[in-house]
C-alpha positions, 0 to 999 in steps of 0.5 A: 450440416449434421441432421441426425446421428450416424455416419462419418464425423464431418470434422473439416466442416465442424472446424470451419463452422466453429471459426464462424461461431467464435468470430467476434467473441471477446474471450481469450480462452475458447474451447473446441470439443470434438467427440469422435471415434476418429475413423474415416475422418475426411482428409480436410480435418487436420488442415481445417484444425490448423486453419482455425488455430492460425485464425485464433492463436492462443485464444483457442484450444482443442479437446478431442474425446475419443469414443472409438477402439482403434489405434488409427482413430486415437491417433487422428484425435491426438494429432488434432490435440497437438495442433491446438497446443493448449488442449489435451486428448481424452477418452470416453472411458476416462470421463464416464465417472463423476470424478473424471468428468469433474476433472475434465470440466475443471481443467477445460472451463475453470481457472484456479483462482490464485490466493489473494494476497493478505491485505497490507496493514500499515503499521504506524511508527513512532521513531522517537517514542514521543507518543506522536506518530511519524506522519504527524510528527513535526519535530522528529528526533526529540530525546527520551523524556521530552514533553511534546505537544500534539505535533511532537515538538518539545514545548514548554507552554501554558504555565511559563509566563504571564501576559507581557512578562519574562519572569518564569512562573514557579509552576514551570520550574519542574518542566525546566528541571526535566529539560536540565535532566535530559541535557545531563543525560545527553552531554553531546546535545545542544538545544535551540530555545525558540521564544513565542508570544501571543498577538497582543502588541506590535510585531517589534515589541513581541519579537523583543519579548519572545527573545527575552523569554527564550533568554530567561529559560536559557539563564535558568538552565545555565544556573542548573549547571548546563554550559552556556555554549550548549544553549542558543536562543531565538525570538519569533514574536507572534509569527508562529502561533499554535492556538487561536489568539482569540481566547485567553487559553489560546493566547496562553498556549502561544506564550511558550518556548519550544526546544529544538535539539541538535 
């Protein structure tokens, strides 16, 4: 035990005591700093340093600071630094300046914080440019110019048919003419016309009604110059509503024809 300044550096005892002091610590980077002139060190210093290093492995580093003026003393401290492997040897003169001490403290006690990666910005895509992002698009691949609903499906709704009717309302003609124009711009495209109804009436009746509505749209498009073989139809009755059937506006939205290109 050191009780006052002076005398020889009790290096071996210091390393043994450090081993007990560090016992139970959870840190994985521990620094042992030895300040000495390196002269007349007891013969147990290097074995004690090796014992401490073997006990704690890579979690401990030695940082001897030389305050003497002999080559023999400097060599002793350099040997201790070499045993530590991850530390380094310094001289008192190197640490006398503010900058020197700051560098020592930074290298021994501080880890440079790596620059954090910039936050990943998720860019929403709209692959078919229909105004509905891909994550919300239930009908990807709609052609340019197609009128889509909130989930990206090419839909002719609200103004196509009156209740229980298959005659196309004149207000819907511009919508159908847009479909014809898209088909003429895409001569290889075929489409499936899916007819839908509200829930008034029986399932059987509405299946037939929805089929007749899809056929009515097909016939209009054919009269505008599109080949019959490019158009298929299917009726779904009231099995696939897009709005609540409890209101007039909801039932009107459900009386629709959806278009699926293929």
